[in-house]
N, C-alpha and C positions, 0 to 999 in steps of 0.2 A: 471648531478647530479643524484645519485641513489635515490631510493624511501625512504630509511632510512634518508638520509640527508634532502630531501624535507620534510619529516614528522617532523624532528626536527625544521625546519623553521616554519612549520605549528603550532607546539606547542608554539613557541615564540610569534606568533600572537594570538593564541587561549587563551593564559594565560593573555592577556590584560584585564583590569577590565571590559570594556564594553562587551567583548565577553563572559567572565565568567558569567556576569549578564544575557546575552541573553540565554546562555545554561541553566542556572538555571530556568529562566522564561519558557523556552521551555519544559523542562522535568516536571516542576510542572503543567503547563497547560495540558500537554499531559497525565499525570496521572489522572488529574481531568476529562479530556475528556474520558479516558478509563473507569473510575469508573461509569460515568453516562450512564446507558443503553440507547441505541438508538443514542448516540452522538459519532460518530466515528472520527478518525483523518482527514478523507477527509472533513467532514462537518466543523470541526474546522478550517482547513486550508482555506476552502472556505470563511468563515466569516472573517478571518484575512487578506486575500489578500489585500483588499482595505486599510487596516490600516497600511500596511508596505510600502506604496509607498514612504514615506519619509525616510526609512531606507537605509543604505548602503547595497549592495547585500549580502555581507558576513554575516552581522548581521541577516538579514531577513532569510537567508537559515539556519543559526545555530538554530534560533528559530523554523523554520518549521521542521528541522530534529529532534530537541528535542521533539516536539509535537508528531511526528510520533512514535519514539521508546518509548517515555514515555507512550503513550496510549496503547502500546502493553503490558506493565506491569500493567497499571491501570485496564485493562479488567480482569486480574486475580483476583482482589479483589472481584468484584461482582460475578465472576464465583465461587469462593471458599465460600464466605459468603452468597450469595443470590441465587446461582445456575442460575444466569442470566448473561451470557457473555456480557461484554461491547462492544466487537467487535468480528468479526468472528474467528480470530485466537485463541481466548480463549475458544472456544467451547470444545475442547478436554480436557482442564484443568478442566472443571467442572465435568467430568465423575468421577474422583477420588478426586478432591479438595473439593467438597461439602460434600461427605461422611466423609472425614477427619474432616471437620469443625463440622459436626453434632456429631461426636464422641469426640468432645472436643479438637481436634488437629488443630484448625484454625491457631494458631501461627506458628507451624512448616510448615504447608502448605504454608502460606504466605511468610515465610522465604525462603522456597525452591524456590518459584516463583521469589522473588526479587534477591536472590543470583544466581539462575540459569540464570536469565536475564542478570545479570552483567557478569558472566563468559562467557556466550555465546556471549554477545555483544563484549567482548574483542577479543574472537576467530574470530568472523566474521569480525570485523573491521581490524584485522591483515590481514585477507584474502583479504579484500577490498584494503588495503594499497599496497599489493604486486601483486595482480591480475589485478587491474584496469589499471595501466600503461602498462602492457603487452597487454591487450585487446585494449587499445588506440593505441599503436604502430601497432598492427595488422590491426586495422580499417583504418589506414592511406592509406592502399593499396586499400580500397574499391572504386569502381566506381559507377556511377549513377545507373546501373542495380542492383548492389549488395545492395545498400541502398533501392531500390524499393522492392527487394525480402525480405529484412530484415523487412521492414514495413508490407509487406503482412503476414510474419510469426507472427509479433506482433499482427496484427489484428485477425488472425485466432486463435492464442493461447488464447487471451483474450475472444474471442467469443465462442470457442468450449469448453473451460475448466472452464468458469465462468457461473454459473446458471445451470438450469436443462434442457434447450432446446436450441439447436443450432439455430433453426429458430428464437426464441425470441432474441437470441444474435445477429443474423444477422440483424434483424429489428432495434435493438438498434444501431448497428454499422453504418448502412446506414443512420439512422437519424442523427448521429454525422457527417458523411461525408457530408451530405446535408448542415448542419449548417456551416461546414468548407468551403464550396464553395460559400457561400453568399458574395457578394461584387464585386470588380472589378477583371477581369481576369488579372493575373500578366504579361501576354505576350501581349495580344491584347488591354487591357483596356476596354473591353466590360463589361457591367453590367450583373451580374448573380444573379437571384432570389432576386432582391432588391424590387420588386413590386412597383417601382416608389417612394420609400422612400429614401430621401437623407441621412437619418441617417444610412442606411444600406450599403452605398457605401464603407465604410471602413471595412465591415464585422461585425460579431457579436463578440464582445470582449470575449475571453475565460473566463474571470472573471465572466461575466454575465451568461455564460453557466454553469459554476461550481456552482455559488451561486444559480441559478435557480434549477438545478437538485438536489443539495445536501441540501442547507440551506432551501429553500422554499419548495421543494418537500418532503424532509424528515420531515420537521416540520408539513406540512399538513397531511402526513401519520401518524405521531406520534399522532397528535390530534385526528385523526379519530380512531386510535387504542385504545385510552384511555378507551372507554366504554367496550372494549373487554378484556382489560388487567386484569390479575388476580394477585393481590398483594400477595407477599410472604415475610414473615418476615425474616430479616437477622439473621444469626446465631450470638449469643453473642460471641464477641471476648474477650477471657480471657486466663489466664494461661501463660505458657512460650512462648517465641518467637523463641529462637535459637534452632538449631538442636542438638540432642544428638549424641554421638559417633556412635551408630548404624545407625542412620538416615544419618549422613554424609557419612558413608561407602556405603550406598545404592544409594546416589544421584550423586556422582561425575562422574561416568561413563555415566549415562544418560545425565548429563549436556554437556559433551564433544560430545557424539553422536548426541544429539539434536542440538547443536551449528553447527556441521558440516553439518547435514541434512538441517537445516534452511538456511545456507549460500549458499549451492550448489543449492537447489531448488529455493531460492530467486533470484539467478543469472540467472536462466533459463527464457525463454520467458513466461512461465506460471506465474512466479512471485507470489507475495502474500505470506500469511502465512498459509492458510488453508491446503494445501496439505502437507507441511512438518510437521505440528503439528500432524496430524492424522497418518502420516507415522511413526513419532517418537513414538507415543502412541502404535501403533501396534508392532513396533520393541521392545520396552521395555517390552511389555507383553509377547512377544515370548522369550526374553532372560532372563527374571526375574526368580529367584528361588522362588518367592512369587506370582505365577500366580493367586492363589486362592483369593488374596487380590484385584485384579484389578476389578474395578467397585464398590468396597466396601471401598476404602480408601488406595490404594497403593501409597506410596510417589513417586515411580518411574513414576507413571502415571501423576504426576504433574511436576516433574523435567524435563523429556524429552520434552514434548510438550511446556512448557514455555521457555525452552532454544531454541528450534526450532523457536518459535514465535518471540523472540527478534532478533535472528540471521538472520532471513529472511530480516530484514530491510537493513542491510549492503549488503546483496546479491542483493536486488532490486536496490541499488545504482550503481552496476557495469554496467549493460546495460544503466542506465539512464545517468551516467556521461560520459561513454566512447563512446556510440553510439547515445545518445539522444533518447533512446527508453524507454518509461514508461511501466512497466508490471503490474501495478495496478492503480486503480482510484486515490489513494493518491499520487503515483509517478507521475501521469499525472498532478496533481495540482502543485506539486513541479516543474515539467517541465515548467508549465505556469508561475511560479514565476521567473524562469530563464529568460523566454522570456520578462517578464515585464521590466527587467533590461537590455534588449538587449544582453543577453548572451545566446549563443547556445551551449548546451552540445553536446559533440561529440569528435572525435579523437583529435581535435585541442585545446580542453578545457585545457588540462594539459600543453600545451605550451603557450596559450594566457592568461590564468588566473590561473597560478600556485598558487599564494597566496590564492585565493579564495578556490580552490579545497583542498589544503593541510591544510588550516585552518579549513575547514569544517570537513575533516577526523579526524584531531587532536581533534576537539571539540566532536567527537563521543566518544573517549576514556574518555574525561573529563566528558561528560554528563552521561556516564554509571556509573562513580564513584559517581556523584551527585545523580543519581537514587538510588543507594544503600544507600547513606547517608541520603537522604531526606525521603524515603518512609517507612522504618520500623518504625521510631518514629511517623509518621503521619497516620498510618493505621486507628486508631480510628476516626481521623478527616475525612478521606475519607469516612468511613462508615456512618458518620452522614450526609454527603452530599446526601445520598440516600433518605433522607426525603424531599428534595426539591420538591414541587408540580410540576408535569409534565406539567400542563397547563401553569404555569408561565415560565417554561423552554422552551417549544416549541413556546410560544408567543414571548418570548425574541429573539429566533432565527429568527423568521419571521421579527421582527422589525429591528434587526441589519443587516439582510441580505439585506432588501430593502434599508435601509439607507446607507449601504455600496456601493450599486450600484449607488445611487443618488450622493454620495460624489465623485465618480470617474469622472462623466461627467456633473452632474447637469441637465441631460436630463430626462424628464418625459417619453419620448418614450422608453428609455432603461429600465426604471422602469416597463413599461408595458410589454416589451419583457421578462424581468426576471420573471414576474408573469405568463406569458403564458408558459414559459419553466418550471416554477415551477409546474404548474397544470399538464403539460405533465409528469414531473417527478413523481408526485403523482400517476397518473394512471399507470405509469411504475411499481411502487412498488405494486400497487393493483393487477395488472395482471402478476406480477412476471417477468418483463422484466429487465434484468441486466442493471445497469446504467454505469458501467465501460466502456463497448464498445462504448457508445455514447460519453463519455468524451475523450477517446483515439482517436476515429475517428475524432472528431472535431479539435483535436490538430495535429495529424499526417497526416490527410487527405490532407491538402494543401502541406505538405512536401513531401508526396508520389507523389502527382500530379507533383510537381516541378521536382523530380528525374525522373519520367517516361517521361515527355515531354523533359527533357534535354537529356535523352538517345535516344529518338526517333529523336530529332533534330540532334544529332551527327551521327546517322545511316541513316539519310534521310528517316525517317518513316518506317524503316524496323523492324518489330516486332521480327524477328529472333534474334535480338541483346540480347533479354532476355534469350536466350537458347544457347549462345555461350561460356559464361564464366562458368567454373566449379563451382565456388563459388555461382553464381547466381542460377544455376540449383540445386545445393545442398540445398540451403535455400528454394527454391520453393518446392522441394520434401519433405523436413521436414515439411513445412506448409501443404502440402497435407496429409501427414501422421497424423499430429495433428488434421486435420479436419475429417479424415475418421475413425481413430482408436477408438475414444470414442463411436461411434455408432456400429462399426463392432466387436470390441474385445469382448464386453460382450456376443454377440450372439455366437461367436466361442467358448468361454469358457463355455457357457451354453450347447451347443451341446456336447462338450467334456465331461462335467460333467454327462449329461444324458447317454452318451455312456458308461461311466465308471460304472454308477449305473446299467445299463442293463447287462453289462458284469459281475458285481458282483453277480447279481441274478442268 
């Protein structure tokens, strides 16, 4: 059955009342999460993981997806009205969105953001609909060495391209890999890093790791930052909301370009929304006939990045659903949600669980429509939520995080573990160690070990097996390039720039 027919079946399921409710709940919570500075989608999903154990897998994943892409729009509200991005993908939006709001054009700026998110979401979800099955079919030919190389590429990409230091990224990654190795060896049954504690024989539950690093760690960091925070008044939201004819003429091309950029870069191992949003901003600045307005309130500077921001989510789902590879911290938490329900994303997912996959994809179309219908009328309500005292907010996160862990197992030892991981997450934030590599390392580490040992078992411990398949070698070379280029390329460009300046003199 082709993708279009499967999508129609997905819509038949997604339009059932309970799934419509789940989609509405997801995008509403997501917008709230995006509006509140310091509360990102990863933290929200971490808190909700324990609460969804009783849900059916499809309903839980629809809620998680709605929270993810709903938060991408919610971050635009604080970027535009408060000059404080709610999440990283909204940083580029603030460059021109806040000046527009200060000039009395908050309504058009917010309308551009929500409508751009809608159109880009439709474009990128169409891309997911037709690209994901192709990638899944291609991945069926993967062997153990190919999966090993692919996971190495995922590790290197997240480590080298997230944060300001490769060394810090590597430390975070290896900390996650260490956590993933705790428990019993899956081949020999030997205990590894359990320190004589029976509670660790089954390993550290990924939910505990996620809640510790995000919920507890982020809340502690947020409370510590309150004394240093500088309050800034929100811009008054008034006047018209809809775009006039001239503004509509200026934004539709940036919406399309941003949607394509967001989907393409979201599908790559780098993942996330930071790279495509800034690329979109720079592209629109280069192509615009109104360059002098950029930085002062150019509407294209809001339209392009917001479209790229929302479209990146559907792109992130391509490697997640087809290969089981998360390319961001939030995607890693969604992967852990799959594992909670004993579902392994990968090439067989589209055959083994077609109803789940296509209902989820169909819900993205519906959720984007809900996002458009819900958010414009509720903008003033979202702005009022900015007045919630941060002390209550972060204290509530701590309480719900710890209670969530205790509700899973009823074990005080696991509560202690989550607190220890939370303190470690706090210091990671203080000293600028990225959290995403640790999460992805703890999830993919055991999977990479399994594939590596499987390949060595087949080849009778001959390591040359990792260099005999062209696909494996190609993926490893790409991983090497991703690791080396971020540190080498700026030096090469700097030398070339200096040489040009000397030649010009």
